[in-house]
C-alpha positions in Angstrom: -0.1 -0.1 0.0 1.1 3.5 -0.7 1.1 5.7 2.1 1.0 9.5 1.2 2.4 11.8 3.9 1.3 15.4 3.4 4.1 18.2 3.4 1.9 20.2 5.5 3.4 18.8 8.7 6.6 19.3 7.7 6.0 23.0 6.6 4.4 23.4 10.2 7.4 22.4 11.7 9.7 24.5 10.0 7.5 27.3 10.9 7.5 26.2 14.4 11.4 25.8 14.4 11.9 29.5 12.9 9.7 30.8 15.3 11.3 29.0 18.3 14.7 30.4 17.2 13.2 33.9 16.7 11.5 33.8 20.2 14.9 32.4 22.0 17.1 34.7 20.0 14.8 37.6 21.5 14.8 36.2 25.0 18.9 35.8 24.8 18.9 39.4 23.9 17.0 40.5 27.1 19.2 38.3 29.1 22.5 39.4 27.6 21.7 43.0 27.8 21.0 42.5 31.4 23.9 40.6 32.0 25.8 43.4 30.6 24.4 46.0 32.6 25.2 44.0 35.9 28.8 43.3 34.8 29.1 46.9 33.5 28.0 48.1 37.2 30.7 45.4 38.9 33.5 46.7 36.8 32.7 50.3 38.0 33.5 49.0 41.5 36.5 47.0 40.5 37.9 50.1 38.4 37.5 52.4 41.4 39.5 49.9 43.7 42.3 49.3 40.9 42.6 53.1 40.5 43.0 53.7 44.4 45.6 50.8 44.5 47.5 52.1 41.4 47.5 55.7 43.2 49.1 54.5 46.2 52.0 52.4 44.1 52.3 55.2 41.5 55.8 56.0 42.9 57.0 52.5 42.9 59.5 51.9 40.0 59.0 48.3 39.3 56.7 46.6 37.0 53.0 46.4 38.9 50.0 44.7 37.6 46.9 45.1 39.7 43.6 42.9 39.2 40.6 43.2 41.1 38.1 40.3 41.0 35.2 38.7 42.9 36.7 36.6 45.7 35.6 32.9 45.3 36.1 32.2 48.8 33.7 34.7 50.2 30.2 33.8 50.9 27.7 36.2 49.2 30.4 37.8 47.0 33.5 39.8 48.0 36.4 41.5 46.4 40.2 40.4 46.0 42.9 42.3 45.1 45.9 40.9 43.2 48.9 42.6 42.6 51.7 41.2 40.6 55.4 42.3 39.8 57.3 40.9 37.1 55.3 37.7 36.6 55.4 38.0 33.0 59.4 38.6 33.3 60.5 35.5 35.5 63.9 35.6 33.6 64.4 39.2 33.6 68.2 40.2 34.5 67.5 43.6 36.0 64.7 42.6 38.5 65.0 41.0 42.3 62.0 39.0 42.4 58.9 37.9 40.6 55.8 38.2 43.2 52.3 38.5 43.9 50.3 39.8 46.7 46.7 39.1 47.4 44.4 40.5 49.9 40.5 40.0 50.6 38.4 40.0 53.7 36.7 36.8 55.1 33.2 36.2 55.9 33.7 38.0 59.2 34.9 41.1 57.5 38.6 40.4 58.9 41.6 41.3 56.2 43.5 38.1 55.0 46.8 38.7 52.9 48.8 36.1 51.1 52.1 36.5 49.0 53.9 34.2 46.7 57.0 34.4 44.5 57.7 32.4 41.3 61.2 33.2 41.3 64.4 33.0 43.2 65.9 36.3 44.9 68.2 38.0 42.3 70.4 40.5 44.2 73.8 40.7 42.8 73.7 44.1 40.5 72.8 47.4 41.4 69.4 47.4 39.2 68.8 44.2 41.2 69.3 45.9 44.2 67.1 48.7 43.1 64.5 46.5 42.3 64.6 44.8 45.5 64.2 48.2 47.3 61.2 49.1 45.1 59.7 45.6 45.8 60.0 46.4 49.7 58.7 49.6 49.2 55.7 48.4 47.4 54.8 45.7 50.0 55.2 48.3 52.8 52.7 50.4 50.8 50.3 47.7 50.1 50.6 46.3 53.7 49.9 50.1 55.1 46.4 50.5 53.1 43.2 50.4 55.2 41.7 47.4 53.2 39.1 46.8 55.9 37.9 50.2 54.3 38.7 49.9 50.9 37.0 46.4 50.4 34.2 46.8 52.3 31.8 47.9 49.4 28.7 46.4 48.4 28.9 44.6 44.7 25.9 44.7 42.4 23.5 41.9 43.1 23.4 39.6 39.9 19.9 38.4 40.9 18.8 42.0 41.1 20.1 42.8 37.8 19.5 39.5 35.8 16.0 38.5 36.1 15.4 37.1 32.5 16.3 33.5 31.6 19.0 32.8 29.0 16.5 30.9 26.7 12.7 30.2 26.5 13.6 26.5 27.3 14.6 23.2 26.0 14.7 23.2 22.4 12.7 20.6 20.8 14.1 18.0 18.5 13.0 20.0 15.3 15.5 18.6 12.7 14.9 15.1 14.0 11.1 15.8 13.5 11.5 17.4 10.0 13.6 14.5 8.8 11.0 12.2 9.9 8.4 13.6 7.8 10.7 13.8 5.1 11.3 9.8 5.6 7.8 8.9 5.8 7.1 10.9 2.5 9.4 8.1 1.0 7.3 4.9 2.3 5.7 3.7 -0.7 7.4 5.2 -3.4 10.1 2.6 -3.7 12.7 5.2 -3.5 16.2 4.4 -1.7 17.9 6.8 0.7 21.6 6.7 1.0 23.3 6.1 4.7 26.1 4.4 6.5 26.0 0.9 7.6 24.2 0.2 11.0 26.4 0.2 14.0 26.1 -3.3 14.9 25.9 -7.1 13.7 29.0 -7.9 11.7 29.7 -4.4 10.7 30.2 -2.9 14.0 33.8 -2.6 13.7 33.2 0.0 10.8 31.0 2.0 12.6 29.2 5.2 11.6 31.8 6.0 8.7 30.4 7.5 5.5 33.4 5.4 3.6 31.3 2.6 4.2 27.5 3.1 3.0 24.6 1.4 1.3 21.2 2.2 0.3 18.0 1.5 2.2 14.1 1.4 1.5 11.8 2.5 4.3 8.7 0.2 4.3 7.2 1.0 7.5 6.8 3.6 10.4 5.8 2.3 13.5 6.1 5.4 15.5 9.3 4.8 17.2 10.9 2.7 14.3 11.4 2.5 10.9 11.1 -1.1 9.2 13.8 -0.8 6.3 15.4 -3.2 3.5 19.0 -3.1 3.1 20.6 -2.8 -0.7 24.1 -2.8 -1.4 25.8 0.3 -2.8 27.2 -1.9 -5.7 24.0 -3.2 -7.0 22.6 0.3 -6.8 25.7 2.1 -8.4 27.1 -0.6 -10.8 24.7 -2.3 -12.8 27.1 -5.2 -13.7 26.6 -6.4 -10.1 22.9 -6.8 -10.7 23.5 -10.3 -12.5 21.0 -9.6 -15.3 18.2 -8.5 -12.7 16.8 -4.6 -12.6 17.4 -2.5 -9.5 13.5 -3.1 -9.1 14.0 -6.4 -8.9 16.7 -6.5 -6.5 14.9 -4.0 -4.3 11.6 -6.4 -4.4 13.9 -9.4 -3.2 15.3 -7.0 -0.3 12.0 -6.5 1.0 11.7 -10.1 2.1 14.6 -9.6 4.6 13.5 -6.5 6.2 14.3 -5.4 9.7 13.2 -2.8 12.3 15.6 -0.1 13.6 15.2 3.0 16.2 14.3 6.1 14.1 17.0 8.3 16.0 19.9 5.5 14.9 18.6 5.0 11.6 18.3 9.3 11.2 22.3 9.6 12.5 23.0 6.9 9.5 21.6 9.0 6.6 23.7 11.4 4.5 22.3 14.8 5.0 20.8 16.4 3.0 19.3 13.1 1.8 20.2 11.5 -1.0 17.8 9.4 -2.7 17.5 7.1 -5.7 14.0 6.5 -7.4 14.0 2.8 -8.0 10.9 2.7 -10.5 9.3 -0.3 -11.8 7.3 -1.5 -9.0 4.3 -0.3 -7.5 
């Protein structure tokens, strides 16, 4: 029996997909706008602290980099200041040390400081001794700053700024459903569709490899599975392998050895866009 599937369902799915994409893009845009505003406000706080720290260290004649970030260890959000010197110049000949100095407030508001060095001390030349003196100067300044006051600021609350979700929800399987409609339309038309070998049985070792393919005739749709018949690529593409039979006759014989396969597995096997062969000759 020839089964005819209207293209109306496919057209409807395409419209639904396009509408979903449009609605989701609009939702994402709202989310990104709110996120951008939040991070800009947060950065304003970070930049103010950074400029204060750089101001304190402005007379230090060594390479200094100041980074401000949210302290991950602080419950509810806090600020960590990280000051680095010569960490990108570990092998420099004229510097004494490569080091970093960090400070944040703990959950009780107490100042927590840490230091570390990624290089050994170099202090055998006048330039290195100057660098060492400037390092001590910078560290003295950093330790004298009133961090409990400087870091006692309120960061913007992410939840107050970002109230929109990033998407409208889980994306439906539009492509799979559209492909399903295309495959349903082939049932009863005696049309072969090109696909890779099934990833099971004696061909399992070849896997889903496009270099190993054959053709399939879709005989039936049972909801979650297709009933299909296999036809070899040699018989479809080379007349000499048909042994005097027509392709239509070979396909008719193949129907006797049909098997069922999960829809998602079969769809993964197919070449996309679909490559089909109209067998003809058999109604």
